[in-house]
C-alpha positions as semicolon CSV with decimal commas, in nm:
position;residue;x (nm);y (nm);z (nm)
1;X;1,831;1,410;-0,916
2;X;2,164;1,261;-0,818
3;X;2,482;1,464;-0,778
4;X;2,831;1,322;-0,748
5;X;3,167;1,496;-0,761
6;X;3,509;1,381;-0,876
7;X;3,663;1,583;-0,589
8;X;3,518;1,329;-0,344
9;X;3,383;1,008;-0,502
10;X;3,235;0,904;-0,166
11;X;2,995;1,199;-0,157
12;X;2,652;1,168;-0,320
13;X;2,349;1,394;-0,294
14;X;2,001;1,279;-0,397
15;X;1,693;1,500;-0,420
16;X;1,381;1,284;-0,426
17;X;1,022;1,232;-0,321
18;X;0,953;0,926;-0,104
19;X;0,781;0,680;-0,337
20;X;0,600;0,436;-0,109
21;X;0,294;0,590;0,052
22;X;0,151;0,264;0,192
23;X;0,329;0,178;0,517
24;X;0,186;-0,175;0,515
25;X;0,387;-0,242;0,196
26;X;0,701;-0,056;0,307
27;X;1,030;-0,247;0,308
28;X;1,331;-0,098;0,481
29;X;1,654;-0,107;0,286
30;X;1,931;-0,319;0,436
31;X;2,139;-0,016;0,525
32;X;2,459;0,089;0,348
33;X;2,823;0,166;0,415
34;X;2,775;0,542;0,382
35;X;2,671;0,780;0,656
36;X;2,360;0,973;0,555
37;X;2,223;1,316;0,630
38;X;1,860;1,372;0,525
39;X;1,697;1,716;0,509
40;X;1,324;1,767;0,445
41;X;1,299;2,022;0,164
42;X;0,921;2,025;0,137
43;X;0,625;1,882;0,323
44;X;0,618;1,617;0,595
45;X;0,782;1,272;0,583
46;X;0,789;0,973;0,813
47;X;1,127;0,811;0,867
48;X;1,123;0,439;0,938
49;X;1,428;0,255;1,069
50;X;1,537;-0,053;1,258
51;X;1,731;0,004;1,579
52;X;2,019;-0,212;1,709
53;X;1,771;-0,433;1,900
54;X;1,591;-0,511;1,573
55;X;1,286;-0,300;1,663
56;X;1,121;-0,103;1,386
57;X;1,083;0,266;1,473
58;X;0,914;0,568;1,315
59;X;0,959;0,945;1,349
60;X;0,784;1,234;1,177
61;X;0,999;1,501;1,011
62;X;0,862;1,837;0,905
63;X;0,990;2,077;0,642
64;X;1,330;2,207;0,757
65;X;1,400;1,907;0,984
66;X;1,705;1,689;0,933
67;X;1,829;1,353;1,057
68;X;2,165;1,174;1,059
69;X;2,183;0,799;0,994
70;X;2,478;0,583;1,095
71;X;2,609;0,331;0,839
72;X;2,420;0,001;0,809
73;X;2,097;0,127;0,971
74;X;1,803;-0,018;0,770
75;X;1,570;0,269;0,681
76;X;1,307;0,412;0,447
77;X;1,097;0,727;0,412
78;X;0,728;0,771;0,336
79;X;0,538;1,092;0,262
80;X;0,307;1,187;0,550
81;X;0,137;1,421;0,304
82;X;0,152;1,427;-0,076
83;X;0,426;1,637;-0,234
84;X;0,700;1,576;0,023
85;X;1,060;1,608;-0,093
86;X;1,390;1,523;0,075
87;X;1,760;1,581;0,013
88;X;1,974;1,282;0,113
89;X;2,351;1,329;0,131
90;X;2,558;1,011;0,161
91;X;2,925;1,027;0,255
92;X;3,208;0,811;0,394
């Protein structure tokens, strides 16, 4: 479920379920130019990211929690429990 608008081509919203549920096989993305706001719509997700020192970090987000990601921060999400769903809004 991706939403874009012609009013602001740099705004994109994505409603999705984290796909990788095996942390040992999880690869962080390489980050991206856009800022990102992630809101947990349903369930519990684990957010994985790499900090500026290159250390891999993890935080648990519950339904109703949100997080802001700066541009170029490598990150990924995994479901802590089956059925989790997030809304990711990317913007410049």
